[in-house]
ROTORLUM-422275 format. One record per residue (C-alpha): y, z, x. Coordinates in steps of 0.001 Angstrom, whole numbers, padded with zeros to 6 digits, always signed. Last residue first. Layout:
% residues N
YZX
...
END
This chain:
% residues 116
-002542-012890+012720
-003614-009474+011373
-001545-006306+011499
-002656-002767+010835
-003109+000097+008423
-006223+002095+007557
-005927+004109+004370
-006388+007825+003775
-003540+007611+001260
-005766+007999-001802
-003336+008059-004699
+000233+006930-004230
+001710+004387-001794
+005423+003619-001670
+006107+000527+000418
+009409-001124+001308
+008874-004578+002765
+010375-006423+005696
+009835-010013+006840
+010151-011586+010280
+011073-015241+010700
+009025-018461+010750
+007630-017916+007261
+004034-017303+006172
+004456-013536+005817
+001296-012125+004232
+000891-008691+002700
-002852-007952+002373
-003909-005012+000189
-007394-003788+000991
-010021-002737-001549
-012542+000055-000915
-011870+001743-004273
-009664-000275-006583
-006081-001225-005868
-003182-001107-008332
-000155-003137-007251
+003348-002538-008585
+005892-005247-007851
+009522-005296-006699
+011644-008419-006098
+014573-008334-003653
+013365-011597-002027
+010523-013256-003979
+007007-011840-004157
+004210-014407-004470
+001045-012989-006024
-002641-013596-005308
-004863-011192-007280
-008282-011860-005700
-010312-012135-002479
-013980-011039-002183
-014548-010250+001501
-017326-007631+000972
-014854-004873+001930
-012715-006084-000976
-009593-008194-000512
-006336-007983-002446
-003377-010348-002408
+000326-010373-001557
+002367-013396-000505
+005903-013161+000869
+009134-014871-000143
+012025-015094+002275
+015222-013150+002901
+013555-009768+003413
+013612-006601+001298
+010408-007390-000632
+009703-004263-002662
+006180-002880-003018
+005184+000015-005279
+001600+000611-004249
-001356+002105-006067
-004456+003855-004786
-008130+004281-005690
-010539+005780-003158
-011271+004871+000443
-013634+002972+002736
-011655+000819+005148
-009281-002174+005114
-006681-000088+003300
-003353-001760+004109
-003308-005050+006009
-000024-006503+007276
+000032-010242+007867
+001621-012574+010439
+003314-015970+010472
+006601-014387+011606
+006298-010655+012145
+005835-008100+009376
+008197-005125+009357
+007206-002141+007219
+009547+000300+005514
+007342+003240+004594
+006603+005878+001962
+003261+007666+001578
+002047+009731-001340
-000333+012592-001925
-001342+014071-005235
-004388+016064-004048
-002190+018272-001835
+000071+019093-004759
-002825+020162-006997
-004350+022345-004265
-000979+024059-003773
-000679+024670-007533
-004181+026148-007693
-003496+028482-004746
-000144+029570-006197
-001696+030163-009642
-004483+032251-008095
-001911+034337-006196
+000205+034828-009316
-002876+035888-011309
-003892+038344-008590
-000455+039975-008689
END
C-alpha cells in the first residue's frame, strides 16, 4: 500500500512539472504579442500561423539582445526553443489581424501581452 501511495505522489509530481499551455492568439494589425518578458526557465513553442499573411517571430533577452528572426508564412508551423529569461515576440506588420496557434511546453510561468 505504501509503495502505491509513493508511486502516486511521484507520478503526480512528474505530471505537474511537465506543464503545457495551448492557445489560439489573435494579434491586431501592426501589433505584436510578447510571450515570456519576465524571469523564467526554458520553454519551447510549437507555433502555427493560421492567418492569411506572413508574420515575423524573434527572441529578445531581458537585456534587450535580439536574435533568431524568422518569417512564418500562412499555414506554416515552426518550433521555437527559448532560453531562460528570453521572450518570444510574434509581430504582425500587416494591415489586418493575424492568428497563431501556440503550444507551449516547459516553464509556462510566462508573462503574456501585446506591444504596439
